[in-house]
TORKOL-4160 file (C-alpha; in steps of 0.2 Angstrom, whole numbers, padded with zeros to 4 digits, m for minus):
364
<pt num="1" X="0070" Y="0145" Z="m0008"/>
<pt num="2" X="0083" Y="0134" Z="0000"/>
<pt num="3" X="0079" Y="0115" Z="m0002"/>
<pt num="4" X="0088" Y="0103" Z="0009"/>
<pt num="5" X="0094" Y="0085" Z="0006"/>
<pt num="6" X="0080" Y="0075" Z="0012"/>
<pt num="7" X="0086" Y="0058" Z="0018"/>
<pt num="8" X="0068" Y="0053" Z="0024"/>
<pt num="9" X="0063" Y="0034" Z="0022"/>
<pt num="10" X="0046" Y="0039" Z="0015"/>
<pt num="11" X="0037" Y="0050" Z="0010"/>
<pt num="12" X="0054" Y="0052" Z="0002"/>
<pt num="13" X="0063" Y="0065" Z="m0008"/>
<pt num="14" X="0055" Y="0069" Z="m0025"/>
<pt num="15" X="0065" Y="0075" Z="m0041"/>
<pt num="16" X="0064" Y="0094" Z="m0041"/>
<pt num="17" X="0060" Y="0095" Z="m0059"/>
<pt num="18" X="0045" Y="0084" Z="m0056"/>
<pt num="19" X="0039" Y="0095" Z="m0042"/>
<pt num="20" X="0041" Y="0110" Z="m0053"/>
<pt num="21" X="0031" Y="0102" Z="m0067"/>
<pt num="22" X="0017" Y="0097" Z="m0055"/>
<pt num="23" X="0017" Y="0115" Z="m0049"/>
<pt num="24" X="0016" Y="0123" Z="m0066"/>
<pt num="25" X="0002" Y="0111" Z="m0071"/>
<pt num="26" X="m0008" Y="0113" Z="m0054"/>
<pt num="27" X="m0021" Y="0126" Z="m0059"/>
<pt num="28" X="m0022" Y="0122" Z="m0078"/>
<pt num="29" X="m0018" Y="0105" Z="m0085"/>
<pt num="30" X="m0015" Y="0105" Z="m0103"/>
<pt num="31" X="m0026" Y="0120" Z="m0106"/>
<pt num="32" X="m0042" Y="0113" Z="m0099"/>
<pt num="33" X="m0043" Y="0127" Z="m0086"/>
<pt num="34" X="m0044" Y="0115" Z="m0072"/>
<pt num="35" X="m0032" Y="0105" Z="m0061"/>
<pt num="36" X="m0028" Y="0086" Z="m0065"/>
<pt num="37" X="m0035" Y="0082" Z="m0048"/>
<pt num="38" X="m0052" Y="0089" Z="m0054"/>
<pt num="39" X="m0054" Y="0078" Z="m0069"/>
<pt num="40" X="m0067" Y="0064" Z="m0068"/>
<pt num="41" X="m0058" Y="0047" Z="m0067"/>
<pt num="42" X="m0069" Y="0040" Z="m0081"/>
<pt num="43" X="m0067" Y="0054" Z="m0093"/>
<pt num="44" X="m0055" Y="0052" Z="m0108"/>
<pt num="45" X="m0042" Y="0065" Z="m0102"/>
<pt num="46" X="m0039" Y="0055" Z="m0086"/>
<pt num="47" X="m0040" Y="0038" Z="m0094"/>
<pt num="48" X="m0026" Y="0044" Z="m0106"/>
<pt num="49" X="m0015" Y="0048" Z="m0091"/>
<pt num="50" X="m0019" Y="0031" Z="m0083"/>
<pt num="51" X="m0015" Y="0022" Z="m0099"/>
<pt num="52" X="0001" Y="0032" Z="m0102"/>
<pt num="53" X="0007" Y="0029" Z="m0084"/>
<pt num="54" X="0004" Y="0010" Z="m0085"/>
<pt num="55" X="0013" Y="0010" Z="m0102"/>
<pt num="56" X="0028" Y="0020" Z="m0095"/>
<pt num="57" X="0029" Y="0008" Z="m0080"/>
<pt num="58" X="0029" Y="m0007" Z="m0092"/>
<pt num="59" X="0042" Y="0001" Z="m0102"/>
<pt num="60" X="0054" Y="0005" Z="m0088"/>
<pt num="61" X="0052" Y="m0012" Z="m0079"/>
<pt num="62" X="0050" Y="m0022" Z="m0095"/>
<pt num="63" X="0035" Y="m0030" Z="m0089"/>
<pt num="64" X="0029" Y="m0045" Z="m0099"/>
<pt num="65" X="0012" Y="m0044" Z="m0107"/>
<pt num="66" X="0005" Y="m0059" Z="m0097"/>
<pt num="67" X="0006" Y="m0048" Z="m0081"/>
<pt num="68" X="m0008" Y="m0035" Z="m0076"/>
<pt num="69" X="m0003" Y="m0018" Z="m0069"/>
<pt num="70" X="m0014" Y="m0011" Z="m0055"/>
<pt num="71" X="m0014" Y="0005" Z="m0046"/>
<pt num="72" X="m0023" Y="0002" Z="m0029"/>
<pt num="73" X="m0027" Y="0016" Z="m0017"/>
<pt num="74" X="m0019" Y="0015" Z="0000"/>
<pt num="75" X="m0002" Y="0009" Z="0006"/>
<pt num="76" X="0008" Y="m0007" Z="0004"/>
<pt num="77" X="0002" Y="m0013" Z="0021"/>
<pt num="78" X="m0015" Y="m0016" Z="0013"/>
<pt num="79" X="m0007" Y="m0029" Z="0002"/>
<pt num="80" X="m0002" Y="m0039" Z="0018"/>
<pt num="81" X="m0021" Y="m0043" Z="0018"/>
<pt num="82" X="m0024" Y="m0043" Z="m0001"/>
<pt num="83" X="m0010" Y="m0056" Z="m0005"/>
<pt num="84" X="m0017" Y="m0070" Z="0006"/>
<pt num="85" X="m0035" Y="m0066" Z="0003"/>
<pt num="86" X="m0032" Y="m0068" Z="m0016"/>
<pt num="87" X="m0018" Y="m0081" Z="m0017"/>
<pt num="88" X="m0025" Y="m0093" Z="m0004"/>
<pt num="89" X="m0040" Y="m0104" Z="m0008"/>
<pt num="90" X="m0054" Y="m0112" Z="0003"/>
<pt num="91" X="m0045" Y="m0128" Z="0001"/>
<pt num="92" X="m0027" Y="m0122" Z="0001"/>
<pt num="93" X="m0023" Y="m0111" Z="0015"/>
<pt num="94" X="m0004" Y="m0114" Z="0017"/>
<pt num="95" X="0009" Y="m0101" Z="0013"/>
<pt num="96" X="0028" Y="m0098" Z="0016"/>
<pt num="97" X="0035" Y="m0081" Z="0022"/>
<pt num="98" X="0053" Y="m0075" Z="0025"/>
<pt num="99" X="0053" Y="m0065" Z="0041"/>
<pt num="100" X="0068" Y="m0054" Z="0039"/>
<pt num="101" X="0063" Y="m0037" Z="0047"/>
<pt num="102" X="0050" Y="m0025" Z="0053"/>
<pt num="103" X="0039" Y="m0025" Z="0037"/>
<pt num="104" X="0040" Y="m0044" Z="0033"/>
<pt num="105" X="0035" Y="m0047" Z="0051"/>
<pt num="106" X="0020" Y="m0036" Z="0049"/>
<pt num="107" X="0015" Y="m0046" Z="0034"/>
<pt num="108" X="0017" Y="m0062" Z="0043"/>
<pt num="109" X="0006" Y="m0057" Z="0057"/>
<pt num="110" X="m0008" Y="m0051" Z="0045"/>
<pt num="111" X="m0007" Y="m0067" Z="0034"/>
<pt num="112" X="m0009" Y="m0078" Z="0050"/>
<pt num="113" X="m0027" Y="m0072" Z="0050"/>
<pt num="114" X="m0031" Y="m0081" Z="0034"/>
<pt num="115" X="m0021" Y="m0097" Z="0034"/>
<pt num="116" X="m0007" Y="m0107" Z="0040"/>
<pt num="117" X="0009" Y="m0098" Z="0038"/>
<pt num="118" X="0026" Y="m0106" Z="0038"/>
<pt num="119" X="0041" Y="m0095" Z="0042"/>
<pt num="120" X="0053" Y="m0102" Z="0030"/>
<pt num="121" X="0068" Y="m0091" Z="0034"/>
<pt num="122" X="0074" Y="m0077" Z="0046"/>
<pt num="123" X="0088" Y="m0066" Z="0049"/>
<pt num="124" X="0103" Y="m0074" Z="0056"/>
<pt num="125" X="0114" Y="m0066" Z="0069"/>
<pt num="126" X="0132" Y="m0072" Z="0069"/>
<pt num="127" X="0143" Y="m0073" Z="0085"/>
<pt num="128" X="0151" Y="m0056" Z="0082"/>
<pt num="129" X="0134" Y="m0048" Z="0081"/>
<pt num="130" X="0134" Y="m0046" Z="0062"/>
<pt num="131" X="0116" Y="m0049" Z="0055"/>
<pt num="132" X="0114" Y="m0058" Z="0038"/>
<pt num="133" X="0100" Y="m0065" Z="0028"/>
<pt num="134" X="0098" Y="m0084" Z="0026"/>
<pt num="135" X="0105" Y="m0092" Z="0011"/>
<pt num="136" X="0094" Y="m0102" Z="m0002"/>
<pt num="137" X="0100" Y="m0119" Z="0006"/>
<pt num="138" X="0095" Y="m0112" Z="0023"/>
<pt num="139" X="0077" Y="m0109" Z="0019"/>
<pt num="140" X="0064" Y="m0122" Z="0025"/>
<pt num="141" X="0052" Y="m0121" Z="0010"/>
<pt num="142" X="0035" Y="m0130" Z="0009"/>
<pt num="143" X="0033" Y="m0137" Z="m0008"/>
<pt num="144" X="0014" Y="m0137" Z="m0006"/>
<pt num="145" X="0013" Y="m0118" Z="m0001"/>
<pt num="146" X="0001" Y="m0107" Z="m0011"/>
<pt num="147" X="0016" Y="m0094" Z="m0012"/>
<pt num="148" X="0032" Y="m0088" Z="m0004"/>
<pt num="149" X="0031" Y="m0070" Z="0002"/>
<pt num="150" X="0047" Y="m0060" Z="0005"/>
<pt num="151" X="0053" Y="m0042" Z="0007"/>
<pt num="152" X="0068" Y="m0040" Z="m0004"/>
<pt num="153" X="0074" Y="m0024" Z="0006"/>
<pt num="154" X="0069" Y="m0020" Z="0024"/>
<pt num="155" X="0068" Y="m0001" Z="0025"/>
<pt num="156" X="0069" Y="m0001" Z="0044"/>
<pt num="157" X="0083" Y="m0014" Z="0046"/>
<pt num="158" X="0094" Y="m0009" Z="0031"/>
<pt num="159" X="0096" Y="m0027" Z="0025"/>
<pt num="160" X="0093" Y="m0033" Z="0008"/>
<pt num="161" X="0092" Y="m0049" Z="m0003"/>
<pt num="162" X="0104" Y="m0047" Z="m0018"/>
<pt num="163" X="0097" Y="m0063" Z="m0025"/>
<pt num="164" X="0080" Y="m0070" Z="m0029"/>
<pt num="165" X="0074" Y="m0085" Z="m0019"/>
<pt num="166" X="0071" Y="m0100" Z="m0029"/>
<pt num="167" X="0054" Y="m0108" Z="m0026"/>
<pt num="168" X="0051" Y="m0121" Z="m0039"/>
<pt num="169" X="0033" Y="m0121" Z="m0044"/>
<pt num="170" X="0028" Y="m0111" Z="m0029"/>
<pt num="171" X="0023" Y="m0092" Z="m0034"/>
<pt num="172" X="0035" Y="m0079" Z="m0028"/>
<pt num="173" X="0028" Y="m0063" Z="m0020"/>
<pt num="174" X="0039" Y="m0048" Z="m0017"/>
<pt num="175" X="0035" Y="m0032" Z="m0007"/>
<pt num="176" X="0047" Y="m0021" Z="m0016"/>
<pt num="177" X="0041" Y="m0004" Z="m0008"/>
<pt num="178" X="0058" Y="0002" Z="m0004"/>
<pt num="179" X="0067" Y="m0006" Z="m0019"/>
<pt num="180" X="0056" Y="m0004" Z="m0034"/>
<pt num="181" X="0064" Y="0006" Z="m0048"/>
<pt num="182" X="0081" Y="0007" Z="m0039"/>
<pt num="183" X="0089" Y="m0005" Z="m0051"/>
<pt num="184" X="0085" Y="m0017" Z="m0065"/>
<pt num="185" X="0075" Y="m0032" Z="m0061"/>
<pt num="186" X="0068" Y="m0047" Z="m0070"/>
<pt num="187" X="0049" Y="m0046" Z="m0067"/>
<pt num="188" X="0047" Y="m0064" Z="m0073"/>
<pt num="189" X="0057" Y="m0070" Z="m0058"/>
<pt num="190" X="0041" Y="m0065" Z="m0048"/>
<pt num="191" X="0023" Y="m0069" Z="m0050"/>
<pt num="192" X="0017" Y="m0054" Z="m0040"/>
<pt num="193" X="0026" Y="m0038" Z="m0035"/>
<pt num="194" X="0018" Y="m0024" Z="m0025"/>
<pt num="195" X="0026" Y="m0008" Z="m0019"/>
<pt num="196" X="0020" Y="0008" Z="m0011"/>
<pt num="197" X="0024" Y="0023" Z="m0022"/>
<pt num="198" X="0031" Y="0035" Z="m0009"/>
<pt num="199" X="0049" Y="0030" Z="m0010"/>
<pt num="200" X="0054" Y="0030" Z="m0029"/>
<pt num="201" X="0038" Y="0031" Z="m0038"/>
<pt num="202" X="0029" Y="0046" Z="m0032"/>
<pt num="203" X="0018" Y="0052" Z="m0018"/>
<pt num="204" X="0010" Y="0042" Z="m0003"/>
<pt num="205" X="m0007" Y="0035" Z="m0006"/>
<pt num="206" X="m0005" Y="0023" Z="m0020"/>
<pt num="207" X="0002" Y="0006" Z="m0022"/>
<pt num="208" X="0008" Y="m0003" Z="m0038"/>
<pt num="209" X="0003" Y="m0021" Z="m0040"/>
<pt num="210" X="0011" Y="m0031" Z="m0054"/>
<pt num="211" X="0002" Y="m0048" Z="m0055"/>
<pt num="212" X="0004" Y="m0063" Z="m0067"/>
<pt num="213" X="m0013" Y="m0066" Z="m0075"/>
<pt num="214" X="m0015" Y="m0084" Z="m0069"/>
<pt num="215" X="m0015" Y="m0078" Z="m0051"/>
<pt num="216" X="m0030" Y="m0067" Z="m0054"/>
<pt num="217" X="m0043" Y="m0079" Z="m0048"/>
<pt num="218" X="m0058" Y="m0080" Z="m0035"/>
<pt num="219" X="m0052" Y="m0074" Z="m0018"/>
<pt num="220" X="m0057" Y="m0081" Z="m0002"/>
<pt num="221" X="m0076" Y="m0080" Z="0002"/>
<pt num="222" X="m0073" Y="m0067" Z="0016"/>
<pt num="223" X="m0064" Y="m0055" Z="0004"/>
<pt num="224" X="m0072" Y="m0038" Z="0001"/>
<pt num="225" X="m0074" Y="m0034" Z="m0017"/>
<pt num="226" X="m0062" Y="m0020" Z="m0016"/>
<pt num="227" X="m0049" Y="m0032" Z="m0009"/>
<pt num="228" X="m0050" Y="m0043" Z="m0024"/>
<pt num="229" X="m0037" Y="m0042" Z="m0038"/>
<pt num="230" X="m0050" Y="m0048" Z="m0050"/>
<pt num="231" X="m0061" Y="m0033" Z="m0047"/>
<pt num="232" X="m0046" Y="m0021" Z="m0050"/>
<pt num="233" X="m0041" Y="m0030" Z="m0066"/>
<pt num="234" X="m0058" Y="m0031" Z="m0074"/>
<pt num="235" X="m0061" Y="m0012" Z="m0070"/>
<pt num="236" X="m0043" Y="m0007" Z="m0076"/>
<pt num="237" X="m0040" Y="0001" Z="m0058"/>
<pt num="238" X="m0056" Y="0010" Z="m0059"/>
<pt num="239" X="m0068" Y="0000" Z="m0049"/>
<pt num="240" X="m0070" Y="0014" Z="m0037"/>
<pt num="241" X="m0063" Y="0032" Z="m0039"/>
<pt num="242" X="m0044" Y="0029" Z="m0040"/>
<pt num="243" X="m0031" Y="0041" Z="m0032"/>
<pt num="244" X="m0031" Y="0051" Z="m0048"/>
<pt num="245" X="m0018" Y="0064" Z="m0043"/>
<pt num="246" X="m0006" Y="0051" Z="m0036"/>
<pt num="247" X="m0007" Y="0041" Z="m0053"/>
<pt num="248" X="m0003" Y="0057" Z="m0063"/>
<pt num="249" X="0011" Y="0061" Z="m0051"/>
<pt num="250" X="0018" Y="0043" Z="m0053"/>
<pt num="251" X="0018" Y="0046" Z="m0072"/>
<pt num="252" X="0028" Y="0062" Z="m0070"/>
<pt num="253" X="0041" Y="0052" Z="m0060"/>
<pt num="254" X="0042" Y="0038" Z="m0072"/>
<pt num="255" X="0045" Y="0050" Z="m0086"/>
<pt num="256" X="0059" Y="0057" Z="m0076"/>
<pt num="257" X="0066" Y="0040" Z="m0074"/>
<pt num="258" X="0066" Y="0038" Z="m0093"/>
<pt num="259" X="0075" Y="0054" Z="m0095"/>
<pt num="260" X="0088" Y="0049" Z="m0083"/>
<pt num="261" X="0092" Y="0034" Z="m0095"/>
<pt num="262" X="0081" Y="0021" Z="m0087"/>
<pt num="263" X="0085" Y="0009" Z="m0073"/>
<pt num="264" X="0102" Y="0004" Z="m0079"/>
<pt num="265" X="0109" Y="0022" Z="m0076"/>
<pt num="266" X="0098" Y="0024" Z="m0060"/>
<pt num="267" X="0105" Y="0008" Z="m0053"/>
<pt num="268" X="0123" Y="0012" Z="m0057"/>
<pt num="269" X="0121" Y="0029" Z="m0048"/>
<pt num="270" X="0112" Y="0021" Z="m0033"/>
<pt num="271" X="0127" Y="0009" Z="m0031"/>
<pt num="272" X="0139" Y="0023" Z="m0031"/>
<pt num="273" X="0129" Y="0033" Z="m0018"/>
<pt num="274" X="0128" Y="0018" Z="m0007"/>
<pt num="275" X="0146" Y="0013" Z="m0009"/>
<pt num="276" X="0152" Y="0030" Z="m0004"/>
<pt num="277" X="0142" Y="0029" Z="0012"/>
<pt num="278" X="0147" Y="0012" Z="0017"/>
<pt num="279" X="0165" Y="0016" Z="0014"/>
<pt num="280" X="0164" Y="0031" Z="0026"/>
<pt num="281" X="0156" Y="0020" Z="0039"/>
<pt num="282" X="0169" Y="0006" Z="0037"/>
<pt num="283" X="0183" Y="0019" Z="0037"/>
<pt num="284" X="0177" Y="0026" Z="0054"/>
<pt num="285" X="0172" Y="0009" Z="0061"/>
<pt num="286" X="0177" Y="0015" Z="0079"/>
<pt num="287" X="0165" Y="0029" Z="0077"/>
<pt num="288" X="0151" Y="0023" Z="0066"/>
<pt num="289" X="0143" Y="0006" Z="0067"/>
<pt num="290" X="0134" Y="m0005" Z="0054"/>
<pt num="291" X="0130" Y="m0023" Z="0060"/>
<pt num="292" X="0124" Y="m0029" Z="0043"/>
<pt num="293" X="0135" Y="m0042" Z="0033"/>
<pt num="294" X="0142" Y="m0032" Z="0018"/>
<pt num="295" X="0134" Y="m0044" Z="0005"/>
<pt num="296" X="0117" Y="m0040" Z="0014"/>
<pt num="297" X="0118" Y="m0021" Z="0015"/>
<pt num="298" X="0103" Y="m0012" Z="0008"/>
<pt num="299" X="0105" Y="m0001" Z="m0007"/>
<pt num="300" X="0092" Y="0012" Z="m0003"/>
<pt num="301" X="0092" Y="0013" Z="0016"/>
<pt num="302" X="0109" Y="0014" Z="0025"/>
<pt num="303" X="0107" Y="0011" Z="0043"/>
<pt num="304" X="0121" Y="0015" Z="0056"/>
<pt num="305" X="0123" Y="0020" Z="0074"/>
<pt num="306" X="0136" Y="0030" Z="0083"/>
<pt num="307" X="0148" Y="0020" Z="0094"/>
<pt num="308" X="0146" Y="0033" Z="0107"/>
<pt num="309" X="0127" Y="0034" Z="0108"/>
<pt num="310" X="0127" Y="0050" Z="0118"/>
<pt num="311" X="0133" Y="0059" Z="0103"/>
<pt num="312" X="0118" Y="0054" Z="0092"/>
<pt num="313" X="0107" Y="0069" Z="0096"/>
<pt num="314" X="0121" Y="0081" Z="0093"/>
<pt num="315" X="0125" Y="0072" Z="0076"/>
<pt num="316" X="0107" Y="0073" Z="0071"/>
<pt num="317" X="0105" Y="0092" Z="0076"/>
<pt num="318" X="0121" Y="0097" Z="0067"/>
<pt num="319" X="0116" Y="0087" Z="0052"/>
<pt num="320" X="0100" Y="0096" Z="0051"/>
<pt num="321" X="0108" Y="0113" Z="0053"/>
<pt num="322" X="0120" Y="0108" Z="0038"/>
<pt num="323" X="0104" Y="0105" Z="0027"/>
<pt num="324" X="0105" Y="0086" Z="0029"/>
<pt num="325" X="0087" Y="0082" Z="0035"/>
<pt num="326" X="0078" Y="0067" Z="0042"/>
<pt num="327" X="0093" Y="0056" Z="0047"/>
<pt num="328" X="0085" Y="0049" Z="0062"/>
<pt num="329" X="0083" Y="0030" Z="0062"/>
<pt num="330" X="0065" Y="0022" Z="0063"/>
<pt num="331" X="0058" Y="0023" Z="0081"/>
<pt num="332" X="0059" Y="0003" Z="0081"/>
<pt num="333" X="0077" Y="0003" Z="0078"/>
<pt num="334" X="0085" Y="0020" Z="0084"/>
<pt num="335" X="0101" Y="0026" Z="0078"/>
<pt num="336" X="0103" Y="0034" Z="0061"/>
<pt num="337" X="0097" Y="0030" Z="0043"/>
<pt num="338" X="0101" Y="0038" Z="0027"/>
<pt num="339" X="0088" Y="0034" Z="0014"/>
<pt num="340" X="0096" Y="0038" Z="m0003"/>
<pt num="341" X="0081" Y="0035" Z="m0015"/>
<pt num="342" X="0082" Y="0039" Z="m0034"/>
<pt num="343" X="0079" Y="0058" Z="m0031"/>
<pt num="344" X="0094" Y="0060" Z="m0019"/>
<pt num="345" X="0108" Y="0067" Z="m0030"/>
<pt num="346" X="0125" Y="0060" Z="m0028"/>
<pt num="347" X="0131" Y="0077" Z="m0022"/>
<pt num="348" X="0119" Y="0075" Z="m0007"/>
<pt num="349" X="0127" Y="0059" Z="m0002"/>
<pt num="350" X="0144" Y="0068" Z="m0005"/>
<pt num="351" X="0139" Y="0081" Z="0007"/>
<pt num="352" X="0133" Y="0068" Z="0020"/>
<pt num="353" X="0150" Y="0059" Z="0019"/>
<pt num="354" X="0160" Y="0075" Z="0022"/>
<pt num="355" X="0149" Y="0079" Z="0036"/>
<pt num="356" X="0151" Y="0062" Z="0044"/>
<pt num="357" X="0170" Y="0063" Z="0042"/>
<pt num="358" X="0171" Y="0080" Z="0050"/>
<pt num="359" X="0159" Y="0075" Z="0064"/>
<pt num="360" X="0170" Y="0060" Z="0068"/>
<pt num="361" X="0186" Y="0070" Z="0068"/>
<pt num="362" X="0179" Y="0084" Z="0079"/>
<pt num="363" X="0172" Y="0071" Z="0092"/>
<pt num="364" X="0184" Y="0057" Z="0090"/>
């Protein structure tokens, strides 16, 4: 078997030892003579898996006890609806959003179906074409907003907040799909965090929701029961049949994170990986182009284009042949993108850097 270095933005690369453990346990989980995916979700065996997965997530992220942890079926895009449906009220339908890329834009579009949305900040393009995020003092915040929603890391755009917006008494909501578990965070800085699992947590099909208990209240009257946080909290993520295998798989990944030394070690490794790639781009700025301000560059998703656009296809084809897969940029952005999530080893980034240097030398 010859595994490649997979730079996909998601579903993303998964640690090989996790895949092997899942493979070994596929037909016979813990001597039961059946697969974990065949276990009833209300039986004691799966309930133990669910409880342990939550406990491991709480440990890894140091989640305070006054926050609920939910495992919700579907992708993070479902939360574009669930957030306003649960946090707005019949008499208070105003919310702030930071619109800084493809995914936060989608969140804004969906939220406008349920309330009055104030776009409190957007990406700023400087005179030289460099794009940056707004600063705290440049935000147009509504002190009466029900919440402020933002996307710390924009997967498509390769732009990331390296600071946490200050909102006063207004709850802060973060879509951390492409940044969760990439480095340590202070969960108490936020009142609600959600994240699709398919980047750093596991397989596609499940979303983590971490919500402070005071935000679990009656949703808007139009809200289907399965779209209420209250139903998921009261049923401990089992109101309906949850994605049992995805929860089990997330548990395997969380165990792997713990074996790596936790988020401090993971974060240091991720910073080294990103630094190597950005250094290569900057050293070959006449060949590779990144138009994100250095202090706003994404840790997990390194976007770049070739100054000679006609070389893009050849670059991608040769990279694939060299075992460097899925470097094509998102269809909305074009160019190239190297997503270097936790499972991408440092040697994979080293191989990409060497390839980029060699390709630039041969085609410069």
